[in-house]
C-alpha positions in Angstrom: -24.7 -29.4 28.6 -24.2 -28.2 25.1 -20.6 -28.4 24.0 -19.0 -25.1 22.9 -17.8 -24.9 19.3 -14.0 -24.9 19.4 -13.4 -24.9 15.7 -11.4 -21.9 14.5 -13.1 -19.3 12.4 -11.9 -19.5 8.8 -11.2 -16.2 7.1 -9.5 -15.3 3.9 -7.3 -12.2 3.8 -6.2 -10.4 0.6 -3.2 -8.2 -0.2 -2.4 -6.3 -3.3 1.3 -7.3 -3.1 3.7 -8.9 -0.6 5.8 -6.4 1.4 7.3 -5.9 4.8 5.0 -2.9 5.0 2.4 -5.5 5.9 4.8 -7.1 8.4 2.2 -7.4 11.2 0.2 -10.0 9.2 3.2 -12.3 8.6 4.3 -12.0 12.2 0.8 -12.7 13.5 0.7 -15.9 11.4 4.3 -17.0 12.2 4.0 -16.4 16.0 0.6 -18.1 16.3 -1.3 -14.9 17.2 -4.1 -15.7 14.8 -4.4 -19.2 16.3 -4.5 -17.7 19.8 -7.5 -15.7 18.8 -9.3 -18.7 17.4 -8.7 -17.8 13.7 -7.7 -19.9 10.7 -6.3 -17.4 8.3 -5.6 -17.9 4.6 -3.6 -15.2 2.9 -3.9 -14.6 -0.8 -2.2 -12.1 -3.1 -4.5 -10.4 -5.6 -3.1 -8.2 -8.4 -4.6 -5.6 -10.6 -8.1 -4.2 -10.0 -9.4 -7.3 -8.4 -8.5 -6.8 -4.7 -11.5 -4.6 -4.1 -13.8 -6.8 -6.2 -12.7 -9.7 -4.0 -13.5 -7.8 -0.8 -17.0 -6.7 -1.9 -17.9 -10.1 -3.2 -16.8 -11.6 0.1 -14.1 -13.8 -1.5 -11.8 -12.2 1.1 -13.1 -10.9 4.4 -10.2 -8.5 5.1 -8.0 -6.6 2.6 -4.6 -5.0 3.1 -4.7 -1.9 0.9 -4.1 1.9 0.7 -6.0 4.3 2.8 -7.1 6.3 -0.2 -9.4 3.5 -1.2 -11.8 4.1 1.8 -13.3 7.4 0.6 -13.2 6.3 -3.0 -15.2 3.1 -2.3 -17.6 5.0 0.0 -18.3 7.6 -2.7 -19.3 4.7 -4.9 -21.7 3.5 -2.2 -19.5 0.5 -1.4 -19.4 0.8 2.3 -16.1 -0.1 4.0 -14.0 1.0 7.0 -10.4 1.0 8.0 -9.8 -1.4 10.9 -6.2 -0.6 11.6 -3.3 1.4 10.1 0.3 0.2 10.0 2.3 3.4 9.7 2.2 7.0 10.9 4.1 8.5 7.9 3.9 7.6 4.2 6.8 5.1 3.4 7.6 6.1 -0.1 10.5 7.6 -2.1 10.8 8.9 -5.6 13.6 7.1 -7.4 15.4 8.1 -10.6 17.1 6.0 -13.2 20.9 5.9 -13.2 21.1 9.0 -15.5 18.4 10.9 -13.5 20.0 13.0 -10.8 17.2 15.5 -9.7 13.5 15.8 -10.0 14.0 18.7 -12.4 15.6 16.2 -14.8 12.2 14.4 -15.2 10.7 17.1 -17.5 9.6 15.3 -20.6 10.4 11.9 -19.2 8.4 8.7 -18.3 7.3 8.0 -14.7 5.8 4.9 -13.2 3.2 6.2 -10.8 0.4 3.6 -10.2 -3.2 4.4 -11.0 -4.8 7.9 -10.9 -6.3 8.5 -7.5 -3.9 6.1 -5.6 -1.5 7.1 -2.8 1.6 6.6 -5.0 0.1 8.8 -7.8 -0.7 11.5 -5.3 2.8 11.3 -3.8 4.4 11.6 -7.2 2.2 14.6 -8.1 3.2 16.3 -4.8 6.9 15.6 -5.3 6.9 16.9 -8.8 5.0 20.0 -7.8 7.4 20.7 -5.0 10.2 20.7 -7.5 8.4 23.2 -9.7 7.2 20.8 -12.4 3.6 20.5 -13.7 2.6 17.0 -12.8 -0.2 16.9 -15.3 1.9 18.0 -18.4 5.6 17.8 -17.8 5.9 14.0 -17.6 4.3 10.9 -19.1 2.8 8.3 -16.7 2.8 4.5 -17.1 1.3 2.0 -14.7 3.6 -1.0 -13.9 3.8 -3.7 -11.2 6.1 -2.3 -8.5 8.9 -4.9 -9.0 8.8 -4.7 -12.8 9.4 -0.9 -12.5 12.8 -1.6 -10.8 14.2 -3.4 -13.9 12.6 -0.8 -16.2 14.3 1.9 -14.2 17.7 0.4 -14.2 17.5 -0.2 -18.0 16.4 3.4 -18.6 13.1 2.3 -20.1 11.5 4.7 -17.6 13.2 7.6 -15.8 11.4 7.6 -12.5 9.3 5.3 -10.2 8.0 5.3 -6.6 9.4 2.8 -4.2 9.5 1.8 -0.5 11.0 -0.7 1.8 13.2 -3.4 0.3 12.2 -2.4 -3.2 13.9 1.0 -2.6 17.1 -0.8 -1.4 17.0 -3.0 -4.5 16.7 0.0 -6.9 19.6 1.8 -5.2 21.6 -1.4 -5.5 21.0 -1.4 -9.2 22.5 2.1 -9.5 19.3 4.2 -9.3 19.2 7.5 -7.5 16.9 8.5 -4.6 15.4 11.9 -5.6 12.9 12.4 -2.8 12.9 10.4 0.5 9.9 10.8 2.9 11.7 8.9 5.7 13.2 12.4 6.3 10.5 14.1 8.4 11.2 17.6 7.0 10.9 16.2 3.5 7.7 14.4 4.4 6.1 17.6 5.6 7.4 19.7 2.7 6.1 17.3 0.0 2.9 16.1 1.7 2.0 19.1 3.9 1.7 17.0 7.1 4.0 15.1 9.5 1.4 12.3 9.6 0.0 10.2 6.8 -1.3 6.7 7.3 -1.2 4.8 4.0 -1.0 1.0 4.7 -4.2 -0.2 6.3 -6.5 -3.2 6.6 -10.1 -2.8 5.8 -13.4 -4.7 5.8 -16.9 -4.0 4.4 -19.5 -2.4 6.5 -21.7 -5.5 6.1 -19.0 -7.9 7.3 -18.1 -5.6 10.3 -21.8 -5.5 11.3 -22.4 -9.2 11.0 -19.0 -10.3 12.4 -17.9 -7.8 15.1 -16.1 -10.5 17.2 -14.1 -11.9 14.3 -13.1 -8.3 13.3 -11.9 -7.7 16.9 -10.0 -10.9 17.1 -8.3 -10.2 13.8 -7.2 -6.7 14.9 -6.1 -8.2 18.3 -3.7 -10.5 16.5 -2.3 -7.8 14.3 -1.9 -5.4 17.2 -0.1 -7.9 19.3 
């Protein structure tokens, strides 16, 4: 009788930055759920524009990213799909520097708002528009690493940044001011036009899903558990 292969399936998982917003992956690892599914998971953090490049070159098999990437990649004929989402509402706030008290104060100021086309940039646009500002012309945008923006904000090098989770708490602890908070359901709907908005997801390429359906299912099982 042929012996069954009991070796775990090795996969590499990429993330754009470490955050409790991806909490399910850390818990699945710490509690042994990946192992229970027969998976040997290596987690790697990839910064800049390279997370998607790593996915489509198969350097990573799964990528924790923003949901806005799915239509963007597919429009570029880079087939991919969302396997699972981790939130039902966007977990993001607009934070002002210590001297910035309202969104209206941002006219003519500098805002850290990630890349054009990203969920953070879309959120910032919506929040500024809701307050009566022209998001295209009333502020100047810079792109910074999320944790670097906290120090820049506290030192008044910039006047506004987006934040979520523990980063938001950190900014508030440094004397910064929460200008818009989407954890409030009414604010979420007013700024984004919907009560639901899944942002933090895990994705895989169409080719990998087609060739490895069982591995994809096992990975999602572990995260869901």
